[in-house]
N, CA, C and O of each residue as an XYZ file, in Angstrom:
864
protein
N      -9.418     46.093    -71.479
C      -7.924     46.991    -70.666
C      -8.986     47.694    -69.405
O     -10.108     48.176    -69.560
N      -8.269     47.569    -68.277
C      -9.200     48.215    -67.133
C      -7.730     49.331    -66.518
O      -6.541     49.021    -66.439
N      -8.353     50.556    -66.193
C      -7.208     51.183    -65.463
C      -8.145     51.922    -64.294
O      -9.323     51.705    -64.010
N      -7.199     52.876    -63.717
C      -7.847     53.175    -62.543
C      -9.011     54.287    -63.015
O      -8.617     55.262    -63.654
N     -10.362     54.161    -62.727
C     -11.368     54.950    -63.256
C     -11.794     54.692    -64.321
O     -12.531     55.523    -64.851
N     -11.466     53.380    -65.049
C     -11.751     53.051    -66.610
C     -12.014     52.020    -66.883
O     -11.780     51.362    -65.869
N     -12.406     51.324    -67.705
C     -12.293     49.837    -68.572
C     -12.848     50.246    -69.810
O     -13.753     51.057    -70.012
N     -12.167     49.558    -70.631
C     -12.415     49.306    -72.326
C     -12.639     48.126    -72.522
O     -11.906     47.413    -71.838
N     -13.441     47.502    -73.256
C     -13.570     46.321    -73.726
C     -14.437     46.152    -75.240
O     -15.343     46.953    -75.468
N     -14.210     45.409    -75.934
C     -15.090     45.106    -77.127
C     -16.199     44.329    -76.941
O     -16.216     43.376    -76.162
N     -17.246     44.724    -77.696
C     -18.854     44.055    -77.691
C     -18.473     42.655    -78.131
O     -19.268     41.868    -77.617
N     -17.567     42.028    -78.882
C     -17.510     41.002    -79.509
C     -16.832     39.903    -78.457
O     -16.791     38.689    -78.660
N     -16.271     40.648    -77.203
C     -15.805     40.009    -76.252
C     -16.618     39.643    -75.311
O     -16.209     38.857    -74.456
N     -17.925     40.132    -75.272
C     -18.915     39.636    -74.121
C     -19.150     38.277    -74.358
O     -18.743     37.740    -75.389
N     -19.833     37.614    -73.407
C     -20.243     36.402    -73.247
C     -21.400     36.320    -73.936
O     -22.130     37.311    -73.936
N     -21.861     34.932    -74.775
C     -23.065     34.856    -75.697
C     -23.961     34.083    -74.564
O     -23.354     33.133    -74.070
N     -24.933     34.241    -74.187
C     -26.159     33.704    -73.508
C     -27.268     33.504    -74.417
O     -27.893     34.389    -75.000
N     -27.467     32.131    -74.486
C     -29.153     31.963    -75.104
C     -30.204     32.351    -74.270
O     -30.400     32.027    -73.098
N     -30.959     33.192    -75.108
C     -32.046     33.629    -74.261
C     -33.067     32.574    -73.761
O     -33.747     32.007    -74.616
N     -33.196     32.332    -72.755
C     -34.141     31.121    -72.488
C     -35.393     31.261    -73.144
O     -36.029     32.311    -73.055
N     -35.881     30.081    -73.933
C     -36.983     30.118    -74.213
C     -37.494     30.424    -75.612
O     -38.444     29.826    -76.118
N     -36.749     31.469    -76.253
C     -37.117     32.006    -77.153
C     -36.031     32.143    -78.505
O     -36.413     32.548    -79.603
N     -34.882     31.806    -78.264
C     -33.759     31.964    -79.285
C     -32.941     32.645    -79.353
O     -31.862     32.265    -79.809
N     -33.171     34.113    -78.860
C     -32.081     35.011    -79.133
C     -30.721     35.081    -78.176
O     -30.682     34.433    -77.130
N     -29.906     35.692    -78.492
C     -28.410     35.742    -77.883
C     -28.386     37.008    -77.402
O     -28.443     38.034    -78.080
N     -28.262     36.886    -75.676
C     -27.970     38.075    -75.139
C     -26.463     38.124    -74.958
O     -25.882     37.072    -74.690
N     -25.833     39.170    -75.073
C     -24.505     39.883    -74.405
C     -24.670     40.620    -73.237
O     -25.054     41.786    -73.334
N     -24.401     40.038    -71.952
C     -24.877     40.943    -70.925
C     -23.770     41.969    -70.446
O     -23.019     41.753    -69.494
N     -23.765     42.888    -71.072
C     -22.722     44.281    -70.982
C     -23.028     44.839    -69.556
O     -21.996     45.031    -68.913
N     -24.053     45.114    -68.972
C     -24.407     45.818    -67.739
C     -23.520     44.873    -66.882
O     -22.594     45.411    -66.273
N     -23.698     43.457    -66.753
C     -23.046     42.519    -65.467
C     -21.694     42.494    -65.725
O     -20.968     42.349    -64.742
N     -21.039     42.628    -67.104
C     -19.712     42.805    -67.350
C     -19.152     43.889    -66.793
O     -18.061     43.819    -66.227
N     -19.817     44.968    -66.894
C     -19.063     46.292    -66.426
C     -19.701     46.636    -65.124
O     -19.495     47.746    -64.634
N     -20.490     45.731    -64.506
C     -20.952     46.104    -63.113
C     -21.604     47.660    -63.062
O     -21.473     48.480    -62.153
N     -22.278     47.793    -64.207
C     -22.640     49.147    -64.314
C     -24.283     49.325    -63.961
O     -25.193     48.695    -64.499
N     -24.395     50.202    -63.069
C     -25.832     50.301    -62.103
C     -26.552     51.729    -62.636
O     -27.739     51.749    -62.309
N     -26.157     52.834    -63.319
C     -26.930     53.934    -63.666
C     -28.116     53.635    -64.374
O     -29.111     54.275    -64.034
N     -28.242     52.746    -65.347
C     -29.153     52.492    -66.044
C     -29.095     51.102    -66.687
O     -28.044     50.508    -66.447
N     -29.979     50.447    -67.447
C     -30.024     49.185    -67.987
C     -29.298     49.336    -69.203
O     -29.534     50.294    -69.938
N     -28.405     48.448    -69.495
C     -27.728     48.438    -71.082
C     -27.248     47.149    -71.250
O     -26.743     46.594    -70.275
N     -27.312     46.596    -72.274
C     -27.009     45.194    -73.003
C     -26.815     45.272    -74.209
O     -26.887     46.328    -74.837
N     -26.513     44.046    -74.746
C     -26.199     44.011    -76.344
C     -26.869     42.481    -76.644
O     -26.747     41.481    -75.936
N     -27.697     42.629    -78.056
C     -28.139     41.477    -78.653
C     -27.463     41.049    -79.849
O     -27.160     42.022    -80.540
N     -27.128     39.978    -80.328
C     -26.565     39.799    -81.603
C     -27.104     38.577    -82.326
O     -27.735     37.789    -81.621
N     -26.972     38.307    -83.521
C     -27.532     37.155    -84.175
C     -26.648     37.207    -85.553
O     -26.422     38.161    -86.299
N     -26.195     35.724    -85.629
C     -25.301     35.394    -86.372
C     -25.804     35.239    -87.860
O     -25.047     35.576    -88.770
N     -26.939     34.788    -88.109
C     -27.649     34.632    -89.503
C     -28.768     35.616    -89.543
O     -29.363     36.092    -88.576
N     -28.994     35.884    -91.009
C     -30.251     36.599    -91.380
C     -31.052     35.800    -90.998
O     -30.973     34.574    -91.074
N     -31.981     36.511    -90.506
C     -33.578     35.737    -90.181
C     -33.463     35.153    -88.749
O     -34.474     34.629    -88.281
N     -32.289     35.194    -87.983
C     -32.400     34.924    -86.578
C     -33.296     35.901    -85.914
O     -33.536     36.996    -86.421
N     -33.766     35.530    -84.842
C     -34.247     36.299    -83.582
C     -33.435     37.232    -82.960
O     -32.490     36.701    -82.377
N     -33.479     38.535    -82.876
C     -32.490     39.539    -82.343
C     -32.896     39.972    -80.780
O     -32.335     39.649    -79.733
N     -34.225     40.928    -81.019
C     -34.719     41.305    -79.712
C     -35.804     40.679    -79.490
O     -36.608     40.644    -80.421
N     -36.167     39.983    -78.177
C     -37.230     39.286    -77.720
C     -38.436     40.107    -77.743
O     -38.390     41.259    -77.312
N     -39.582     39.576    -78.242
C     -40.776     40.208    -78.110
C     -41.463     40.778    -76.814
O     -41.902     39.939    -76.028
N     -41.589     41.947    -76.542
C     -42.064     42.158    -75.323
C     -42.616     43.738    -75.366
O     -42.423     44.505    -76.310
N     -43.262     44.021    -74.277
C     -43.772     45.377    -73.819
C     -43.358     45.495    -72.668
O     -43.611     44.575    -71.889
N     -42.563     46.705    -72.174
C     -42.078     47.298    -70.871
C     -43.214     47.688    -70.005
O     -43.478     48.881    -69.850
N     -43.916     46.734    -69.421
C     -45.001     47.076    -68.670
C     -44.234     47.816    -67.335
O     -45.088     48.336    -66.617
N     -43.114     47.965    -66.916
C     -42.387     48.091    -65.961
C     -42.288     49.689    -66.045
O     -41.880     50.371    -65.106
N     -42.731     50.237    -67.346
C     -42.566     51.628    -67.263
C     -41.234     52.143    -67.969
O     -41.063     53.334    -68.233
N     -40.580     51.441    -68.169
C     -38.973     51.677    -68.957
C     -39.131     52.150    -70.199
O     -39.967     51.492    -70.817
N     -38.737     52.888    -70.711
C     -38.437     53.361    -72.015
C     -37.002     52.798    -72.297
O     -36.104     52.634    -71.472
N     -36.975     52.468    -74.005
C     -35.693     51.786    -74.191
C     -35.212     52.774    -75.512
O     -36.021     53.385    -76.211
N     -34.006     52.795    -75.668
C     -32.853     53.260    -76.849
C     -32.331     52.173    -77.480
O     -31.551     51.526    -76.780
N     -32.539     51.722    -78.717
C     -31.941     50.535    -79.388
C     -30.967     51.244    -80.438
O     -31.427     52.004    -81.291
N     -29.483     50.939    -80.331
C     -28.599     51.498    -81.394
C     -28.071     50.079    -82.314
O     -27.628     49.045    -81.815
N     -28.232     50.322    -83.564
C     -27.476     49.146    -84.316
C     -26.483     49.376    -84.426
O     -26.124     50.410    -84.989
N     -25.686     48.532    -83.948
C     -24.111     48.959    -84.027
C     -23.426     48.166    -85.333
O     -22.365     48.514    -85.851
N     -24.238     47.036    -85.759
C     -23.520     46.225    -86.624
C     -24.783     45.555    -87.717
O     -25.811     45.079    -87.236
N     -24.554     45.594    -89.147
C     -25.632     44.609    -89.556
C     -26.814     45.469    -89.930
O     -26.619     46.684    -89.950
N     -28.022     45.005    -90.231
C     -29.285     45.445    -90.203
C     -30.370     44.788    -89.575
O     -30.576     43.617    -89.894
N     -31.198     45.408    -88.627
C     -32.025     44.917    -87.907
C     -33.543     45.171    -88.504
O     -33.806     46.239    -89.056
N     -34.355     44.305    -88.385
C     -35.731     44.390    -88.983
C     -36.543     44.378    -87.786
O     -36.850     43.342    -87.195
N     -36.993     45.905    -87.330
C     -37.741     45.952    -85.952
C     -39.502     46.139    -86.279
O     -40.037     46.741    -87.210
N     -39.894     45.665    -85.568
C     -41.356     45.800    -85.279
C     -41.470     46.537    -84.069
O     -41.038     46.087    -83.008
N     -42.062     47.719    -84.175
C     -42.604     48.607    -82.961
C     -43.967     48.855    -83.367
O     -44.278     49.259    -84.488
N     -44.954     48.548    -82.215
C     -46.168     48.672    -82.493
C     -46.892     47.845    -83.400
O     -47.179     46.689    -83.089
N     -47.229     48.373    -84.559
C     -47.958     47.703    -85.759
C     -47.030     48.038    -86.937
O     -47.534     47.894    -88.051
N     -45.670     48.491    -86.870
C     -44.916     48.849    -88.225
C     -43.723     48.288    -87.972
O     -43.171     48.346    -86.874
N     -43.214     47.651    -89.093
C     -42.149     47.113    -89.414
C     -41.231     47.479    -90.139
O     -41.693     47.601    -91.273
N     -40.111     47.741    -90.114
C     -39.117     48.358    -91.083
C     -37.581     48.111    -90.708
O     -37.262     47.809    -89.558
N     -36.763     48.237    -91.610
C     -35.342     47.706    -91.329
C     -34.520     48.884    -90.856
O     -34.705     50.039    -91.240
N     -33.510     48.465    -89.911
C     -32.815     49.663    -89.446
C     -31.312     49.217    -89.700
O     -30.885     48.206    -89.143
N     -30.605     49.888    -90.447
C     -29.203     49.883    -90.688
C     -28.289     50.150    -89.659
O     -28.711     50.723    -88.654
N     -26.964     49.793    -89.749
C     -26.091     50.182    -88.602
C     -26.078     51.581    -88.514
O     -26.210     52.260    -89.532
N     -25.913     52.156    -87.253
C     -26.155     53.565    -87.192
C     -27.568     54.060    -86.830
O     -27.754     55.256    -86.604
N     -28.647     53.085    -86.767
C     -29.815     53.644    -86.593
C     -30.082     53.803    -85.312
O     -29.322     53.165    -84.583
N     -31.038     54.539    -84.679
C     -31.342     54.621    -83.165
C     -32.754     54.592    -83.379
O     -33.382     55.303    -84.164
N     -33.399     53.315    -82.274
C     -34.957     53.487    -82.437
C     -34.932     53.414    -80.948
O     -34.299     52.685    -80.185
N     -36.072     54.673    -80.681
C     -36.765     54.991    -79.503
C     -37.899     54.243    -79.271
O     -38.733     54.211    -80.175
N     -38.161     53.481    -77.997
C     -39.354     53.028    -77.796
C     -39.899     53.171    -76.607
O     -39.232     52.624    -75.729
N     -41.105     53.835    -76.144
C     -41.557     54.436    -75.142
C     -42.305     52.947    -74.205
O     -42.690     51.958    -74.828
N     -42.377     53.021    -73.040
C     -42.894     51.961    -72.262
C     -44.336     51.631    -72.877
O     -45.030     52.428    -73.510
N     -44.653     50.303    -72.569
C     -45.910     49.731    -72.927
C     -46.079     49.697    -74.391
O     -47.149     49.363    -74.899
N     -45.095     50.020    -75.044
C     -45.297     49.617    -76.474
C     -44.694     48.615    -77.135
O     -43.478     48.535    -76.960
N     -45.336     47.616    -78.036
C     -44.686     46.254    -78.352
C     -43.589     46.629    -79.191
O     -43.619     47.658    -79.867
N     -42.378     45.635    -79.171
C     -41.198     45.649    -79.731
C     -40.617     44.416    -79.986
O     -40.681     43.482    -79.187
N     -39.979     44.357    -81.200
C     -39.294     42.890    -81.245
C     -38.303     43.125    -82.692
O     -38.759     43.944    -83.490
N     -37.319     42.621    -82.965
C     -36.580     42.557    -83.937
C     -35.904     41.258    -84.461
O     -35.786     40.307    -83.689
N     -35.508     41.188    -85.595
C     -35.001     39.846    -85.938
C     -33.576     40.476    -86.873
O     -33.566     41.687    -87.097
N     -32.726     39.848    -87.249
C     -31.444     40.072    -88.087
C     -32.222     40.163    -89.649
O     -33.169     39.494    -90.063
N     -31.553     41.098    -90.234
C     -32.117     41.285    -91.667
C     -30.542     41.018    -92.657
O     -30.445     40.907    -93.879
N     -29.360     40.970    -91.522
C     -28.160     40.806    -92.518
C     -27.428     39.860    -91.245
O     -27.709     39.980    -90.052
N     -26.418     38.890    -91.828
C     -25.297     38.281    -90.728
C     -24.884     38.948    -89.884
O     -24.726     40.154    -90.078
N     -24.610     38.407    -88.788
C     -23.576     39.246    -87.717
C     -24.135     40.594    -87.417
O     -23.316     41.505    -87.295
N     -25.635     40.916    -87.253
C     -26.080     41.967    -86.692
C     -26.167     42.065    -85.312
O     -26.430     41.093    -84.605
N     -25.944     43.279    -84.848
C     -25.561     43.362    -83.348
C     -26.230     44.834    -82.840
O     -25.913     45.864    -83.434
N     -27.141     44.863    -81.746
C     -27.745     45.750    -81.515
C     -27.655     46.181    -79.820
O     -28.070     45.381    -78.981
N     -27.114     47.429    -79.440
C     -27.285     47.923    -78.167
C     -28.457     48.251    -77.513
O     -29.225     48.995    -78.122
N     -28.775     47.857    -76.390
C     -30.157     48.482    -75.944
C     -29.897     49.056    -74.525
O     -29.586     48.358    -73.560
N     -30.029     50.173    -74.505
C     -30.288     51.068    -73.163
C     -31.586     51.249    -72.715
O     -32.495     51.342    -73.540
N     -31.840     51.323    -71.318
C     -33.138     51.831    -71.057
C     -33.345     52.053    -69.767
O     -32.598     51.405    -69.033
N     -34.385     53.005    -69.056
C     -34.721     53.035    -67.712
C     -36.199     53.741    -67.464
O     -37.004     53.853    -68.387
N     -36.444     54.159    -66.250
C     -37.657     54.830    -66.235
C     -37.434     56.314    -65.674
O     -36.700     56.592    -64.725
N     -38.093     57.094    -66.324
C     -37.919     58.496    -65.978
C     -38.021     58.866    -64.635
O     -39.084     58.448    -64.177
N     -37.335     59.496    -63.790
C     -37.670     60.010    -62.531
C     -37.433     59.013    -61.419
O     -37.426     59.353    -60.236
N     -37.234     57.748    -61.839
C     -36.547     56.873    -60.818
C     -35.288     56.304    -60.774
O     -34.570     56.226    -61.771
N     -34.876     55.768    -59.309
C     -33.536     55.259    -59.567
C     -33.754     53.761    -60.234
O     -34.762     53.073    -60.068
N     -32.738     53.446    -60.926
C     -32.660     52.272    -61.672
C     -32.455     51.318    -60.849
O     -31.629     51.549    -59.966
N     -33.169     49.873    -60.867
C     -33.140     48.670    -60.223
C     -33.122     47.602    -61.326
O     -34.138     47.336    -61.968
N     -31.893     46.971    -61.538
C     -31.801     45.979    -62.639
C     -32.942     44.550    -62.649
O     -33.556     44.014    -63.572
N     -32.876     44.282    -61.265
C     -33.822     43.389    -60.929
C     -33.356     41.974    -61.445
O     -34.206     41.084    -61.461
N     -32.054     41.690    -61.875
C     -31.498     40.492    -62.137
C     -31.785     39.890    -63.080
O     -31.257     38.784    -63.195
N     -32.809     40.389    -64.236
C     -33.257     39.470    -65.179
C     -31.904     38.865    -65.997
O     -31.871     37.717    -66.439
N     -31.063     39.602    -66.090
C     -29.832     39.102    -66.866
C     -29.137     37.683    -66.212
O     -28.748     36.711    -66.860
N     -29.107     37.839    -64.916
C     -28.396     37.028    -64.166
C     -29.369     35.688    -64.212
O     -28.859     34.582    -64.389
N     -30.541     35.820    -64.072
C     -31.522     34.686    -64.173
C     -31.195     33.826    -65.618
O     -31.036     32.606    -65.589
N     -31.123     34.523    -66.734
C     -30.796     33.809    -67.946
C     -29.428     33.337    -67.771
O     -29.320     32.177    -68.167
N     -28.515     33.753    -67.388
C     -27.044     33.265    -67.480
C     -27.504     31.798    -66.479
O     -27.152     30.694    -66.895
N     -28.117     31.885    -65.464
C     -28.481     30.896    -64.687
C     -28.954     29.602    -65.354
O     -28.464     28.473    -65.343
N     -30.058     30.102    -65.940
C     -30.481     28.971    -66.960
C     -29.962     28.264    -68.117
O     -30.289     27.177    -68.594
N     -28.922     29.268    -68.532
C     -28.105     28.631    -69.449
C     -27.097     27.623    -68.955
O     -26.625     26.787    -69.725
N     -26.733     27.695    -67.575
C     -26.086     26.979    -67.006
C     -26.926     25.551    -66.945
O     -26.544     24.481    -67.419
N     -28.100     25.789    -66.279
C     -28.817     24.698    -66.032
C     -28.720     23.784    -67.662
O     -28.281     22.638    -67.767
N     -29.188     24.542    -68.685
C     -29.406     23.906    -69.851
C     -28.038     23.162    -70.252
O     -28.085     22.200    -71.019
N     -27.009     23.549    -69.805
C     -25.652     23.131    -70.244
C     -25.218     22.021    -69.164
O     -24.124     21.477    -69.318
N     -26.011     21.673    -68.110
C     -25.881     20.735    -67.500
C     -25.071     21.125    -65.926
O     -24.827     20.235    -65.111
N     -24.784     22.325    -65.726
C     -24.382     22.906    -64.471
C     -25.442     23.126    -63.764
O     -26.010     24.209    -63.906
N     -25.923     22.214    -62.898
C     -27.153     22.684    -62.059
C     -26.697     23.522    -60.858
O     -27.256     24.598    -60.647
N     -25.630     23.051    -59.993
C     -25.144     23.538    -59.025
C     -24.441     24.893    -59.365
O     -24.645     25.798    -58.556
N     -23.685     25.156    -60.387
C     -23.562     26.482    -60.701
C     -24.365     27.299    -60.859
O     -24.230     28.416    -60.360
N     -25.465     26.945    -61.632
C     -26.891     27.871    -61.980
C     -27.535     28.042    -60.922
O     -28.323     28.986    -60.862
N     -27.381     27.273    -59.954
C     -28.423     27.396    -58.634
C     -27.662     28.416    -57.843
O     -28.266     29.239    -57.156
N     -26.363     28.387    -57.918
C     -25.309     29.252    -56.906
C     -25.670     30.733    -57.253
O     -25.860     31.597    -56.397
N     -25.764     30.990    -58.994
C     -25.953     32.286    -59.516
C     -27.327     32.779    -59.037
O     -27.457     33.946    -58.664
N     -28.558     31.747    -59.039
C     -29.941     32.109    -59.042
C     -29.709     32.823    -57.459
O     -29.958     34.015    -57.281
N     -29.175     31.883    -56.293
C     -29.137     32.269    -54.990
C     -28.530     33.699    -54.664
O     -29.000     34.375    -53.749
N     -27.515     34.119    -55.412
C     -26.646     35.432    -55.449
C     -27.527     36.522    -55.674
O     -27.305     37.669    -55.286
N     -28.758     36.066    -56.449
C     -29.550     37.256    -57.217
C     -30.437     37.689    -55.861
O     -30.738     38.877    -55.752
N     -30.860     36.738    -54.823
C     -31.973     37.249    -53.831
C     -31.283     38.302    -52.511
O     -30.488     38.183    -51.578
N     -32.136     39.335    -53.111
C     -31.579     40.614    -52.082
C     -32.924     41.062    -51.313
O     -34.061     40.932    -51.765
N     -32.665     41.474    -50.384
C     -33.842     42.037    -49.270
C     -34.566     43.186    -49.927
O     -33.836     43.989    -50.508
N     -35.703     43.387    -49.943
C     -36.337     44.806    -50.478
C     -37.794     44.150    -50.997
O     -38.323     43.070    -50.736
N     -38.122     45.027    -51.660
C     -39.450     44.972    -52.228
C     -39.491     43.827    -53.385
O     -40.473     43.136    -53.658
N     -38.307     43.780    -53.960
C     -38.171     42.490    -55.072
C     -37.739     41.304    -54.426
O     -37.346     40.481    -55.253
N     -37.655     40.845    -53.043
C     -36.988     39.859    -52.638
C     -37.787     38.796    -53.154
O     -37.256     37.728    -53.456
N     -39.218     39.016    -53.307
C     -40.093     37.739    -53.529
C     -39.498     37.243    -55.014
O     -39.297     36.031    -55.083
N     -39.197     38.009    -56.183
C     -39.042     37.702    -57.326
C     -37.755     36.509    -57.447
O     -37.702     35.516    -58.173
N     -36.730     37.044    -56.408
C     -35.539     36.326    -56.325
C     -36.134     34.925    -56.095
O     -36.015     34.001    -56.899
N     -36.806     34.853    -54.884
C     -37.322     33.199    -54.208
C     -38.105     32.593    -55.594
O     -37.942     31.427    -55.952
N     -38.946     33.518    -56.294
C     -39.939     32.764    -57.049
C     -39.072     32.177    -58.180
O     -39.299     31.018    -58.528
N     -37.896     33.032    -58.903
C     -37.220     32.790    -59.932
C     -36.553     31.418    -59.347
O     -36.726     30.361    -59.955
N     -35.811     31.471    -58.188
C     -35.186     30.114    -57.781
C     -36.224     28.909    -57.851
O     -35.913     27.903    -58.488
N     -37.469     28.999    -57.196
C     -38.474     28.163    -57.419
C     -38.447     27.538    -58.853
O     -38.140     26.351    -58.964
N     -38.705     28.162    -59.772
C     -38.747     27.854    -61.023
C     -37.412     27.118    -61.423
O     -37.445     26.025    -61.988
N     -36.270     27.743    -61.117
C     -35.098     26.973    -61.422
C     -35.058     25.603    -60.989
O     -34.882     24.712    -61.821
N     -35.210     25.337    -59.716
C     -35.362     24.151    -58.810
C     -36.105     23.117    -59.318
O     -35.712     21.951    -59.299
N     -37.416     23.564    -59.885
C     -38.488     22.819    -60.360
C     -38.137     22.359    -61.730
O     -38.684     21.345    -62.162
N     -37.268     23.016    -62.462
C     -36.860     22.477    -63.809
C     -36.162     21.562    -63.839
O     -36.139     20.648    -64.664
N     -35.204     21.816    -62.471
C     -34.017     20.918    -62.214
C     -34.160     19.638    -61.422
O     -33.257     18.874    -61.080
N     -35.661     19.527    -61.157
C     -36.265     18.291    -60.525
C     -35.837     18.333    -59.017
O     -35.699     17.263    -58.423
N     -35.606     19.605    -58.328
C     -35.331     19.295    -56.960
C     -36.778     19.937    -56.284
O     -37.007     21.123    -56.050
N     -37.480     19.012    -56.101
C     -38.902     19.274    -55.882
C     -39.044     19.871    -54.451
O     -39.557     20.983    -54.326
N     -38.684     19.293    -53.554
C     -38.749     19.674    -52.056
C     -38.199     21.387    -51.962
O     -38.825     22.272    -51.379
N     -37.106     21.538    -52.568
C     -36.531     22.775    -52.566
C     -37.077     23.843    -53.369
O     -36.804     25.021    -53.139
N     -37.788     23.497    -54.242
C     -38.572     24.171    -55.201
C     -39.660     24.786    -54.545
O     -39.880     25.993    -54.642
N     -40.525     23.808    -53.711
C     -41.669     24.173    -53.060
C     -41.325     25.126    -51.899
O     -42.124     26.004    -51.573
N     -40.157     24.963    -51.279
C     -39.851     25.846    -50.293
C     -39.496     27.075    -50.470
O     -39.665     27.926    -49.598
N     -38.900     27.348    -51.754
C     -38.798     28.741    -52.385
C     -39.813     29.502    -52.643
O     -39.928     30.717    -52.482
N     -40.948     28.322    -53.272
C     -42.284     29.052    -53.559
C     -43.107     29.729    -52.619
O     -43.796     30.729    -52.824
N     -42.924     28.902    -51.271
C     -43.600     29.089    -50.056
C     -42.828     30.418    -49.576
O     -43.629     31.274    -49.199
N     -41.830     30.710    -49.514
C     -41.065     31.839    -49.273
C     -41.561     33.092    -50.255
O     -41.855     34.227    -49.880
N     -41.570     32.643    -51.433
C     -42.054     33.798    -52.426
C     -43.594     34.277    -52.128
O     -44.000     35.439    -52.110
N     -44.291     33.161    -51.915
C     -45.592     33.783    -51.597
C     -45.901     34.386    -49.988
O     -46.959     34.935    -49.680
N     -45.017     34.214    -49.268
C     -45.098     34.979    -47.999
C     -44.539     36.105    -48.028
O     -44.582     36.756    -46.984
N     -43.951     36.601    -49.034
C     -43.328     37.875    -49.172
C     -44.308     38.753    -50.008
O     -44.530     39.942    -49.780
N     -44.794     38.108    -50.876
C     -45.902     38.774    -51.972
C     -46.861     37.732    -52.571
O     -46.512     37.115    -53.578
N     -48.027     37.513    -52.009
C     -48.796     36.858    -52.544
C     -49.489     36.984    -53.846
O     -49.796     36.099    -54.645
N     -49.693     38.402    -53.904
C     -50.457     39.171    -54.882
C     -49.780     38.605    -56.475
O     -50.219     37.906    -57.388
N     -48.422     39.373    -56.199
C     -47.655     39.161    -57.488
C     -47.302     37.450    -57.885
O     -47.337     37.067    -59.054
N     -47.089     36.861    -57.152
C     -46.507     35.369    -57.038
C     -48.098     34.731    -57.688
O     -48.144     34.052    -58.714
N     -49.010     35.009    -57.080
C     -50.507     34.492    -57.760
C     -50.567     34.817    -59.132
O     -51.000     33.921    -59.856
N     -50.219     35.946    -59.700
C     -50.687     36.142    -60.841
C     -49.609     35.163    -61.824
O     -49.877     35.114    -63.024
N     -48.680     34.569    -61.435
C     -47.743     33.798    -62.252
C     -48.110     32.144    -62.113
O     -47.949     31.362    -63.050
N     -48.634     31.747    -60.776
C     -48.844     30.487    -60.552
C     -49.710     29.804    -61.604
O     -49.098     28.952    -62.248
N     -50.895     29.963    -61.906
C     -51.786     29.317    -62.641
C     -51.067     28.993    -64.134
O     -51.333     27.899    -64.632
N     -50.170     29.897    -64.863
C     -49.804     29.479    -66.012
C     -48.460     29.475    -66.245
O     -48.072     29.370    -67.409
N     -47.563     29.583    -65.216
C     -45.996     29.426    -65.616
C     -45.742     28.305    -65.748
O     -45.946     27.548    -64.799
N     -45.223     27.822    -66.943
C     -44.704     26.512    -67.499
C     -43.418     25.924    -66.545
O     -43.107     24.739    -66.420
N     -42.815     27.009    -65.962
C     -41.602     26.393    -65.353
C     -42.089     25.546    -64.268
O     -41.387     24.567    -64.016
N     -43.306     25.743    -63.470
C     -43.567     25.019    -62.355
C     -44.320     23.793    -62.556
O     -44.875     23.175    -61.648
N     -44.315     23.395    -64.053
C     -45.264     22.337    -64.428
C     -44.903     21.141    -64.002
O     -45.742     20.255    -64.164
N     -43.601     20.768    -63.353
C     -43.300     19.604    -62.446
C     -43.958     19.315    -61.251
O     -44.149     18.202    -60.763
N     -44.295     20.419    -60.813
C     -44.869     20.585    -59.427
C     -46.512     20.335    -59.371
O     -46.999     19.955    -58.307
N     -47.299     20.539    -60.450
C     -48.541     20.632    -60.417
C     -48.884     19.068    -60.302
O     -48.236     18.124    -60.754
N     -50.137     19.053    -59.538
C     -50.301     17.813    -58.898
C     -49.776     17.080    -57.798
O     -50.205     16.038    -57.300
N     -48.488     17.976    -57.393
C     -48.433     17.553    -56.125
C     -49.100     18.423    -54.843
O     -49.105     19.651    -54.750
N     -49.614     17.541    -53.962
C     -50.671     18.122    -52.946
C     -50.301     19.347    -52.212
O     -51.109     20.161    -51.764
N     -48.683     19.431    -52.104
C     -48.203     20.805    -51.426
C     -48.273     21.929    -52.285
O     -48.380     23.076    -51.851
N     -48.208     21.591    -53.701
C     -48.176     22.695    -54.499
C     -49.508     23.492    -54.612
O     -49.703     24.706    -54.567
N     -50.601     22.163    -54.818
C     -52.097     22.813    -54.638
C     -52.433     23.456    -53.554
O     -53.271     24.353    -53.649
N     -51.876     23.150    -52.345
C     -51.961     23.806    -51.178
C     -51.788     25.186    -51.209
O     -52.623     26.034    -50.894
N     -50.569     25.371    -51.638
C     -49.645     26.754    -51.858
C     -50.838     27.620    -52.718
O     -51.292     28.718    -52.396
N     -51.192     26.838    -53.854
C     -51.683     27.888    -54.931
C     -53.099     28.176    -54.532
O     -53.627     28.952    -55.329
N     -53.853     27.812    -53.588
C     -55.120     28.005    -53.072
C     -55.062     29.453    -52.726
O     -56.040     30.007    -52.225
């Protein structure tokens, strides 16, 4: 339901996006609402034992608050693991390892986060996973259009071109992937250089003399 100045929706109505490479299910709430003040998304799992929150540390400086809205989530934070039933709040500071699986069927967790004292920049990571889900479903052109829409001028522009290069490499569009990778390197060689040696998304480009030249 949408009215003047407000919107009402149900979490179960959100799209389900397979989280690329690890098996969790993302429900992109922030994108659905066009919400910009801070990061907010939903993760869900149908069966007990399913992956719920991807294992990660927020090296960007973001701290996160997880709210278990349904079922029971088995959280590991740092070196401690415990079950969190519906209604539980889990606050995790930046640079602290966290992950979760579902301890009950139909578990759902809302995650919100941001960096203290800074204006929030989403970075478009949710959109990237939506695009790759399109690619996995065979919609190469649709996913590419989504990826291209995430490229914005500014300090994070290199990331948009780099992610598009990864997408195109997996899609088998070698020439276009190399062109995007070259642009990313021109914008921020230091950051791109950290990913080039080990990013499996670019494996189809390795051995191509043009890639080897860029990677030098």
